C-alpha positions as CSV (number, residue, x, y, z in Angstrom):
1,M,9.9,30.2,8.8
2,P,13.0,28.3,7.7
3,S,15.2,30.0,5.2
4,P,16.4,28.1,2.0
5,S,20.1,27.0,2.4
6,T,22.5,27.1,-0.5
7,A,23.0,23.7,-2.0
8,P,25.3,22.5,-4.7
9,P,23.9,21.8,-8.1
10,K,22.4,18.6,-8.6
11,K,24.0,16.2,-11.0
12,K,22.2,16.6,-14.4
13,R,20.1,13.9,-15.7
14,F,20.8,13.8,-19.3
15,G,18.1,12.0,-21.3
16,C,18.6,10.4,-24.6
17,L,16.6,8.6,-27.3
18,Y,18.8,5.7,-26.7
19,T,17.8,5.4,-23.2
20,L,13.9,6.0,-23.9
21,L,13.8,3.3,-26.5
22,V,15.6,0.9,-24.2
23,L,12.9,1.8,-21.5
24,L,10.2,1.0,-24.0
25,L,11.7,-2.4,-24.8
26,L,12.1,-3.1,-21.1
27,G,8.5,-2.2,-20.6
28,G,7.5,-4.7,-23.4
29,G,9.7,-7.5,-22.2
30,A,8.5,-7.1,-18.7
31,L,5.0,-8.4,-19.4
32,T,6.1,-11.8,-18.5
33,T,7.4,-10.9,-15.1
34,R,5.5,-7.7,-14.5
35,D,4.9,-8.0,-10.9
36,S,8.7,-7.3,-10.3
37,L,9.8,-5.5,-13.1
38,L,7.1,-3.0,-13.8
39,P,7.2,-1.3,-10.3
40,A,11.0,-1.2,-10.7
41,L,10.6,0.5,-14.1
42,A,8.4,3.1,-12.6
43,R,11.0,3.7,-9.8
44,W,13.6,4.1,-12.4
45,W,11.6,6.7,-14.4
46,I,10.1,8.7,-11.6
47,V,12.0,11.6,-10.1
48,D,11.2,12.1,-6.4
49,E,13.5,14.4,-4.5
50,R,13.6,15.0,-0.7
51,P,11.9,18.4,0.1
52,E,14.1,21.1,1.9
53,P,13.4,24.6,3.1
54,A,12.5,26.8,0.0
55,D,11.6,30.1,-1.3
56,A,8.4,28.8,-2.8
57,I,6.1,25.9,-4.0
58,M,5.2,26.1,-7.4
59,V,1.8,24.5,-8.4
60,L,1.9,23.4,-12.0
61,G,-1.3,23.6,-14.3
62,G,-3.4,20.4,-14.5
63,N,-4.5,17.7,-11.9
64,I,-5.4,20.5,-9.4
65,G,-6.8,18.0,-6.8
66,V,-3.4,16.2,-6.3
67,R,-0.8,19.0,-6.9
68,G,-2.8,21.7,-5.1
69,V,-3.4,19.5,-1.9
70,A,0.3,18.6,-1.9
71,A,1.3,22.1,-2.0
72,A,-0.9,23.1,0.8
73,R,0.4,20.2,3.0
74,L,4.0,21.3,2.3
75,F,3.2,25.0,2.9
76,K,1.6,24.1,6.2
77,S,4.8,22.0,7.2
78,G,6.5,25.4,7.4
79,I,9.0,24.5,4.5
80,A,8.2,27.5,2.2
81,P,6.7,30.9,2.9
82,R,4.7,31.1,-0.4
83,I,2.9,29.3,-3.1
84,L,3.1,30.1,-6.8
85,I,0.2,29.2,-9.2
86,D,0.6,29.0,-12.8
87,N,-1.9,30.7,-15.0
88,P,-3.0,28.1,-17.7
89,E,-4.7,29.2,-21.0
90,L,-8.5,29.6,-20.5
91,S,-10.6,26.9,-22.0
92,E,-13.7,27.8,-24.2
93,V,-15.9,27.0,-21.4
94,Q,-14.0,29.3,-19.0
95,K,-13.6,32.0,-21.6
96,L,-17.4,32.2,-21.5
97,G,-17.4,32.6,-17.7
98,L,-19.1,29.3,-17.0
99,T,-16.6,28.0,-14.9
100,P,-13.5,29.3,-12.9
101,S,-10.1,29.4,-14.4
102,D,-7.7,26.7,-13.3
103,A,-5.7,29.3,-11.4
104,D,-8.7,30.6,-9.4
105,L,-9.8,27.0,-8.7
106,T,-6.4,26.2,-7.4
107,R,-6.2,29.3,-5.2
108,S,-9.6,28.5,-3.8
109,L,-8.5,24.9,-2.9
110,L,-5.5,26.3,-1.3
111,I,-7.5,28.9,0.9
112,R,-9.8,26.1,2.0
113,S,-7.0,23.9,2.7
114,G,-5.6,26.4,5.2
115,V,-3.2,28.6,3.2
116,P,-3.5,32.3,3.8
117,E,-4.4,34.3,0.8
118,S,-1.4,36.5,1.4
119,A,0.9,33.6,0.9
120,I,-0.5,32.7,-2.8
121,E,0.6,34.4,-5.8
122,I,-0.9,33.7,-9.3
123,L,1.8,34.3,-12.0
124,K,0.7,36.8,-14.6
125,P,2.0,35.2,-17.9
126,I,-0.5,32.7,-19.7
127,V,1.2,29.2,-20.0
128,T,0.3,26.2,-22.4
129,S,3.0,23.9,-21.7
130,T,5.6,22.5,-19.0
131,R,8.3,24.5,-21.3
132,D,6.4,27.6,-20.7
133,E,6.0,27.0,-16.9
134,A,9.8,26.6,-16.7
135,I,10.5,29.7,-18.7
136,E,8.0,31.7,-16.3
137,L,9.6,30.2,-13.1
138,K,13.3,31.2,-14.3
139,Q,12.0,34.7,-14.7
140,W,10.2,34.7,-11.2
141,C,13.5,33.2,-9.6
142,A,15.7,36.0,-11.3
143,D,13.2,38.7,-9.9
144,Y,13.1,37.4,-6.4
145,N,16.8,35.8,-6.2
146,A,15.2,32.5,-5.4
147,K,17.5,29.7,-4.3
148,R,15.2,26.9,-4.3
149,I,11.9,25.9,-5.6
150,L,9.7,22.8,-4.6
151,I,7.4,21.3,-7.4
152,P,5.0,18.6,-6.4
153,T,3.7,16.8,-9.6
154,D,2.3,13.5,-10.8
155,L,4.5,10.5,-10.7
156,F,5.2,10.1,-14.4
157,H,5.4,13.8,-15.1
158,S,8.0,14.2,-12.7
159,R,10.8,13.1,-15.0
160,R,9.9,15.7,-17.8
161,V,9.5,18.4,-15.1
162,N,12.8,17.8,-13.8
163,W,14.6,17.6,-17.2
164,C,12.8,20.7,-18.4
165,M,13.2,22.8,-15.2
166,E,16.8,22.0,-15.0
167,R,17.7,22.4,-18.5
168,T,15.9,25.8,-18.5
169,L,17.3,27.1,-15.3
170,D,20.8,25.9,-15.8
171,G,23.3,28.4,-14.5
172,T,20.8,30.3,-12.7
173,G,21.8,29.0,-9.3
174,T,18.2,28.0,-8.3
175,D,17.9,24.3,-7.0
176,I,14.7,22.8,-8.3
177,R,13.1,20.0,-6.0
178,V,10.6,17.7,-7.9
179,I,8.4,15.7,-5.6
180,A,6.6,12.8,-7.2
181,L,3.0,12.4,-6.0
182,D,0.9,9.2,-5.9
183,Q,-2.3,9.4,-8.0
184,P,-5.9,8.6,-6.9
185,R,-6.2,5.5,-9.1
186,Y,-2.6,4.4,-9.0
187,N,0.8,4.4,-7.5
188,T,4.3,3.3,-8.3
189,D,3.6,-0.3,-7.3
190,N,0.2,-0.9,-9.2
191,W,0.4,1.6,-12.1
192,W,0.3,-1.0,-14.9
193,K,-2.9,-2.5,-13.5
194,E,-4.9,0.6,-14.0
195,E,-5.9,2.0,-17.4
196,F,-5.0,5.6,-16.4
197,G,-1.4,4.6,-15.1
198,L,-0.9,2.9,-18.5
199,I,-2.0,5.9,-20.5
200,D,-0.1,8.4,-18.2
201,F,3.1,6.4,-18.5
202,Q,2.7,6.1,-22.3
203,N,2.0,9.7,-22.9
204,E,4.9,10.9,-20.8
205,V,7.4,8.9,-22.5
206,V,6.3,10.1,-25.9
207,K,6.2,13.6,-24.4
208,H,9.7,13.3,-23.1
209,I,11.0,12.2,-26.6
210,Y,9.2,15.3,-28.1
211,Y,10.8,17.5,-25.4
212,F,14.3,16.1,-26.2
213,L,14.1,16.5,-29.8
214,K,12.7,20.0,-29.7
215,Y,14.4,21.6,-26.7
């Protein structure tokens, strides 16, 4: 199994309200030339980094079918020896035992995708946000002296994940690599043609502003 190499810290991406407001204006103005500008806008927003040998792959809560499958694919390439699974707060239906937890569903998906059970770790703390996930990962990296973590996630979610992880793990020496994943209904080139793409992009811009103001 390849061992992670020590990499210099990546240049920090400092977001600001001004940049996000300009982004919104560009998005509105792009409607007249959307075929060329809107894919470029998505490429500017999305953080997609080259995966390199790492200590672990982290599966964030949500969109299990996309993130879990990507994690299994990365694991089977030999790039990391283990997969970490977040433990999201249970829904009311899950509390009643009517459906499995998200963590258990992700674990089952990974095993069916060819990942050995011994290589899967469900993290114990209950998380409710990307911020919680970053704090949880920071502690795990400290406990295991991790040098690099790979995080496959959704296209537009990638920027907030990158910002939050780098901000939370700043100074720890752990290299976080965010890998952007195409979605079942849209990708970088056609996101604005699909309702799901428009909603996801809009939600992530709002959430990124919220995270910038709060954290």
